[in-house]
LUMNU-190144 format. One record per residue: x, y, z of N, C-alpha, C, O in turn; residue number from 0; residue in three letters. Coordinates in Angstrom, 3 decimals, decimal comma, padded with zeros to 6 digits. Last residue first. Example, Ala and Ser with C-alpha at 12.3 -4.5 7.8 and 13.67 -1.06 7.14 Angstrom:
+----------+----------+----------+----------+----------+----------+----------+----------+----------+----------+----------+----------+-----+-----+
:     n.c1 :     n.c2 :     n.c3 :    ca.c1 :    ca.c2 :    ca.c3 :     c.c1 :     c.c2 :     c.c3 :     o.c1 :     o.c2 :     o.c3 :   n : res :
+----------+----------+----------+----------+----------+----------+----------+----------+----------+----------+----------+----------+-----+-----+
:  012,850 : -002,250 :  007,080 :  013,670 : -001,060 :  007,140 :  012,900 :  000,030 :  007,870 :  013,409 :  001,138 :  008,039 :   1 : ser :
:  013,190 : -005,690 :  007,800 :  012,300 : -004,500 :  007,800 :  013,200 : -003,300 :  007,800 :  014,236 : -003,319 :  008,465 :   0 : ala :
+----------+----------+----------+----------+----------+----------+----------+----------+----------+----------+----------+----------+-----+-----+
***
This chain:
+----------+----------+----------+----------+----------+----------+----------+----------+----------+----------+----------+----------+-----+-----+
:     n.c1 :     n.c2 :     n.c3 :    ca.c1 :    ca.c2 :    ca.c3 :     c.c1 :     c.c2 :     c.c3 :     o.c1 :     o.c2 :     o.c3 :   n : res :
+----------+----------+----------+----------+----------+----------+----------+----------+----------+----------+----------+----------+-----+-----+
: -008,523 :  045,777 : -013,363 : -007,526 :  046,341 : -012,444 : -006,930 :  047,608 : -012,964 : -006,077 :  048,204 : -012,307 :  67 : gln :
: -010,137 :  044,647 : -015,253 : -010,767 :  045,505 : -014,241 : -009,781 :  046,157 : -013,301 : -010,168 :  047,017 : -012,509 :  66 : asn :
: -008,478 :  042,989 : -016,667 : -009,003 :  044,174 : -017,348 : -009,605 :  045,160 : -016,346 : -009,581 :  046,370 : -016,571 :  65 : ala :
: -008,091 :  040,924 : -014,855 : -006,958 :  041,766 : -015,221 : -007,424 :  043,049 : -015,887 : -006,815 :  044,099 : -015,685 :  64 : glu :
: -010,670 :  039,795 : -014,821 : -010,095 :  040,342 : -013,591 : -008,953 :  041,296 : -013,913 : -008,854 :  042,365 : -013,311 :  63 : asp :
: -010,837 :  038,914 : -017,489 : -011,755 :  039,943 : -017,026 : -011,221 :  040,589 : -015,754 : -011,305 :  041,809 : -015,608 :  62 : gln :
: -008,899 :  036,905 : -017,495 : -008,748 :  038,056 : -018,383 : -009,631 :  039,204 : -017,920 : -009,206 :  040,358 : -017,958 :  61 : gln :
: -010,015 :  035,146 : -015,649 : -008,725 :  035,763 : -015,350 : -008,517 :  036,998 : -016,211 : -008,022 :  038,018 : -015,732 :  60 : lys :
: -012,308 :  034,312 : -016,990 : -012,443 :  035,031 : -015,712 : -011,150 :  035,757 : -015,361 : -011,189 :  036,867 : -014,831 :  59 : asp :
: -011,184 :  032,910 : -019,143 : -011,943 :  034,141 : -019,414 : -012,111 :  034,966 : -018,132 : -012,061 :  036,195 : -018,185 :  58 : ala :
: -010,110 :  030,623 : -017,866 : -009,227 :  031,612 : -018,456 : -009,951 :  032,946 : -018,688 : -009,371 :  034,006 : -018,448 :  57 : tyr :
: -011,635 :  029,693 : -014,744 : -011,579 :  029,652 : -016,213 : -010,754 :  030,814 : -016,748 : -010,713 :  031,879 : -016,132 :  56 : pro :
: -009,667 :  028,828 : -011,896 : -010,613 :  029,738 : -012,526 : -010,519 :  029,599 : -014,041 : -009,425 :  029,406 : -014,570 :  55 : arg :
: -009,436 :  025,539 : -010,500 : -008,857 :  026,670 : -011,223 : -009,942 :  027,528 : -011,858 : -010,981 :  027,034 : -012,295 :  54 : pro :
: -010,257 :  024,685 : -007,336 : -010,770 :  024,589 : -008,699 : -010,198 :  025,784 : -009,452 : -010,452 :  026,927 : -009,074 :  53 : val :
: -009,616 :  023,127 : -004,331 : -009,081 :  024,004 : -005,371 : -009,670 :  023,670 : -006,732 : -009,593 :  022,537 : -007,209 :  52 : tyr :
: -010,304 :  021,404 : -002,314 : -011,369 :  022,238 : -002,866 : -010,914 :  023,114 : -004,028 : -011,740 :  023,781 : -004,653 :  51 : asp :
: -007,846 :  020,242 : -001,651 : -008,951 :  019,377 : -002,095 : -010,034 :  020,189 : -002,794 : -010,624 :  019,718 : -003,767 :  50 : arg :
: -006,479 :  022,563 : -000,847 : -006,012 :  021,767 : -001,983 : -007,136 :  020,894 : -002,533 : -007,343 :  020,825 : -003,745 :  49 : tyr :
: -007,946 :  023,365 :  001,369 : -007,789 :  024,278 :  000,237 : -007,385 :  023,499 : -001,021 : -007,892 :  023,753 : -002,113 :  48 : lys :
: -007,569 :  021,138 :  003,057 : -008,903 :  021,429 :  002,526 : -008,831 :  022,358 :  001,309 : -009,560 :  022,168 :  000,336 :  47 : arg :
: -004,354 :  019,978 :  001,936 : -005,330 :  020,270 :  002,972 : -006,679 :  020,549 :  002,314 : -006,887 :  020,227 :  001,144 :  46 : asp :
: -001,443 :  019,346 :  001,189 : -002,697 :  018,691 :  000,785 : -003,696 :  018,844 :  001,919 : -003,859 :  017,951 :  002,751 :  45 : arg :
:  000,601 :  022,115 :  000,591 :  000,018 :  021,224 :  001,596 : -001,280 :  020,643 :  001,045 : -002,112 :  021,369 :  000,500 :  44 : arg :
:  003,180 :  022,368 : -001,717 :  001,770 :  022,645 : -001,433 :  001,266 :  021,621 : -000,434 :  001,476 :  020,418 : -000,592 :  43 : ile :
:  006,371 :  023,988 : -001,704 :  005,546 :  022,780 : -001,688 :  004,131 :  023,179 : -001,324 :  003,913 :  024,213 : -000,693 :  42 : leu :
:  009,144 :  025,501 : -002,996 :  007,743 :  025,722 : -002,660 :  006,981 :  024,408 : -002,793 :  006,952 :  023,798 : -003,862 :  41 : arg :
:  012,348 :  025,582 : -001,643 :  011,440 :  024,889 : -002,549 :  010,011 :  025,113 : -002,073 :  009,705 :  024,938 : -000,894 :  40 : ile :
:  013,978 :  026,644 :  000,306 :  013,736 :  027,428 : -000,900 :  012,808 :  026,783 : -001,905 :  012,506 :  027,389 : -002,933 :  39 : gly :
:  013,805 :  024,665 :  002,310 :  015,080 :  024,982 :  001,685 :  014,886 :  025,681 :  000,347 :  015,552 :  025,349 : -000,634 :  38 : glu :
:  010,556 :  024,674 :  001,883 :  011,560 :  023,785 :  002,436 :  012,851 :  024,008 :  001,662 :  012,978 :  023,596 :  000,510 :  37 : leu :
:  007,511 :  026,192 :  002,546 :  008,831 :  026,341 :  001,917 :  009,824 :  025,459 :  002,653 :  009,921 :  025,491 :  003,879 :  36 : lys :
:  004,225 :  025,602 :  001,751 :  005,272 :  025,269 :  002,722 :  006,586 :  025,431 :  001,981 :  006,760 :  024,868 :  000,900 :  35 : ile :
:  001,019 :  027,055 :  001,200 :  002,406 :  026,840 :  000,807 :  003,282 :  026,489 :  002,006 :  003,104 :  027,005 :  003,110 :  34 : glu :
: -002,221 :  026,384 :  000,211 : -001,331 :  026,555 :  001,362 :  000,085 :  026,141 :  000,982 :  000,319 :  025,030 :  000,507 :  33 : thr :
: -003,993 :  028,322 : -002,226 : -003,386 :  027,064 : -001,798 : -002,428 :  027,364 : -000,654 : -001,887 :  028,466 : -000,560 :  32 : leu :
: -004,759 :  030,897 : -002,445 : -005,796 :  029,895 : -002,696 : -005,313 :  028,489 : -002,373 : -006,117 :  027,564 : -002,256 :  31 : arg :
: -002,994 :  032,978 : -002,312 : -003,432 :  032,378 : -001,063 : -004,524 :  031,341 : -001,225 : -005,153 :  030,944 : -000,243 :  30 : gly :
: -001,880 :  033,958 : -004,574 : -003,179 :  034,525 : -004,188 : -003,693 :  033,957 : -002,869 : -004,720 :  034,407 : -002,361 :  29 : glu :
:  000,360 :  032,352 : -004,812 :  000,544 :  033,786 : -004,600 : -000,739 :  034,460 : -004,122 : -000,691 :  035,420 : -003,353 :  28 : asp :
: -000,916 :  029,886 : -005,339 : -000,106 :  030,055 : -004,135 :  000,042 :  031,538 : -003,796 : -000,127 :  031,938 : -002,645 :  27 : leu :
: -002,066 :  030,478 : -007,807 : -002,940 :  030,126 : -006,685 : -002,186 :  030,253 : -005,356 : -002,763 :  030,683 : -004,357 :  26 : ala :
:  000,284 :  030,843 : -009,288 : -000,658 :  031,952 : -009,120 : -001,573 :  031,695 : -007,928 : -001,824 :  032,598 : -007,130 :  25 : arg :
:  001,346 :  028,246 : -009,219 :  002,091 :  029,351 : -008,610 :  001,175 :  030,551 : -008,359 :  001,285 :  031,203 : -007,321 :  24 : tyr :
: -000,710 :  026,969 : -010,676 : -000,452 :  026,581 : -009,285 :  000,300 :  027,702 : -008,566 : -000,053 :  028,072 : -007,446 :  23 : ile :
: -000,416 :  028,187 : -013,146 : -001,700 :  028,311 : -012,444 : -001,536 :  027,965 : -010,964 : -002,151 :  028,594 : -010,103 :  22 : ala :
:  002,144 :  027,334 : -013,812 :  001,903 :  028,755 : -013,591 :  000,592 :  028,985 : -012,846 :  000,503 :  029,881 : -012,007 :  21 : gln :
:  001,739 :  024,678 : -014,311 :  002,487 :  025,027 : -013,104 :  002,275 :  026,501 : -012,777 :  002,231 :  026,879 : -011,606 :  20 : arg :
: -001,664 :  024,201 : -015,476 : -000,248 :  024,497 : -015,663 :  000,421 :  024,768 : -014,316 : -000,244 :  025,048 : -013,318 :  19 : ser :
: -003,759 :  021,391 : -014,517 : -003,541 :  022,803 : -014,843 : -002,040 :  023,004 : -015,064 : -001,247 :  022,084 : -014,862 :  18 : val :
: -004,661 :  019,017 : -013,257 : -004,771 :  019,210 : -014,710 : -004,728 :  020,688 : -015,097 : -005,539 :  021,167 : -015,889 :  17 : ala :
: -004,153 :  018,317 : -010,692 : -005,273 :  019,244 : -010,899 : -005,501 :  019,569 : -012,374 : -006,424 :  020,310 : -012,710 :  16 : lys :
: -001,933 :  016,653 : -010,993 : -003,134 :  016,146 : -010,319 : -004,359 :  017,014 : -010,592 : -005,473 :  016,503 : -010,710 :  15 : glu :
: -000,098 :  018,396 : -012,271 : -000,546 :  017,165 : -012,922 : -001,856 :  016,661 : -012,319 : -002,777 :  016,287 : -013,046 :  14 : leu :
:  000,183 :  020,361 : -010,303 : -000,294 :  020,729 : -011,632 : -000,812 :  019,506 : -012,381 : -001,845 :  019,572 : -013,048 :  13 : ala :
:  001,262 :  018,815 : -008,250 : -000,048 :  019,450 : -008,067 : -000,650 :  019,830 : -009,413 : -001,846 :  019,647 : -009,640 :  12 : ala :
:  003,755 :  018,179 : -009,377 :  002,782 :  017,114 : -009,093 :  001,376 :  017,674 : -008,926 :  000,407 :  017,082 : -009,402 :  11 : arg :
:  004,907 :  020,780 : -009,495 :  004,745 :  019,968 : -010,704 :  003,685 :  018,887 : -010,506 :  002,820 :  018,698 : -011,361 :  10 : lys :
:  004,954 :  021,469 : -006,806 :  004,171 :  022,279 : -007,744 :  003,896 :  021,468 : -009,009 :  002,779 :  021,475 : -009,527 :   9 : val :
:  004,662 :  018,565 : -004,660 :  005,424 :  019,565 : -005,410 :  004,479 :  020,339 : -006,332 :  003,356 :  019,910 : -006,597 :   8 : ser :
:  002,898 :  018,182 : -001,575 :  003,094 :  017,806 : -002,972 :  003,871 :  018,927 : -003,656 :  003,755 :  020,093 : -003,281 :   7 : val :
:  002,191 :  016,701 :  001,622 :  002,670 :  017,798 :  000,787 :  002,934 :  017,266 : -000,615 :  003,161 :  016,073 : -000,817 :   6 : val :
:  001,490 :  014,431 :  002,872 :  000,590 :  015,565 :  003,092 :  001,099 :  016,824 :  002,398 :  000,517 :  017,897 :  002,558 :   5 : asn :
:  001,696 :  011,421 :  000,880 :  002,287 :  012,502 :  001,652 :  001,277 :  013,628 :  001,838 :  000,331 :  013,764 :  001,062 :   4 : ser :
:  000,474 :  008,191 :  001,087 :  000,301 :  009,494 :  000,472 :  000,835 :  010,573 :  001,404 :  000,468 :  010,628 :  002,577 :   3 : gln :
:  001,932 :  005,067 :  000,527 :  001,614 :  006,078 :  001,524 :  001,529 :  007,443 :  000,834 :  002,427 :  007,805 :  000,075 :   2 : met :
:  000,655 :  002,138 : -000,965 :  001,448 :  003,363 : -001,079 :  000,971 :  004,388 : -000,060 : -000,226 :  004,550 :  000,179 :   1 : ala :
:  000,849 : -001,183 :  000,000 :  000,000 :  000,000 :  000,000 :  000,889 :  001,239 :  000,000 :  001,767 :  001,381 :  000,851 :   0 : met :
+----------+----------+----------+----------+----------+----------+----------+----------+----------+----------+----------+----------+-----+-----+
***
C-alpha cells in the first residue's frame, strides 16, 4: 500500500489538478493554496484548500486583469 504525503510539489499538483504550473504558482501567490517552503522549494500542503481548489476559467482571469 502506497503512503500518500501531506505535501506535494508544484509539478505534481499541476498534474493532479490538470492545470499548468503557472496556475499553481498563481494560486499560491493569491493564497488559494497553502504553501510550505523547504530549503527554498515551494511545496503545497494537501489540505482542505487543496482538495477544494478549482482553477478559474481563463476568461475570468482576463476579465479580472481588465478591471484592475
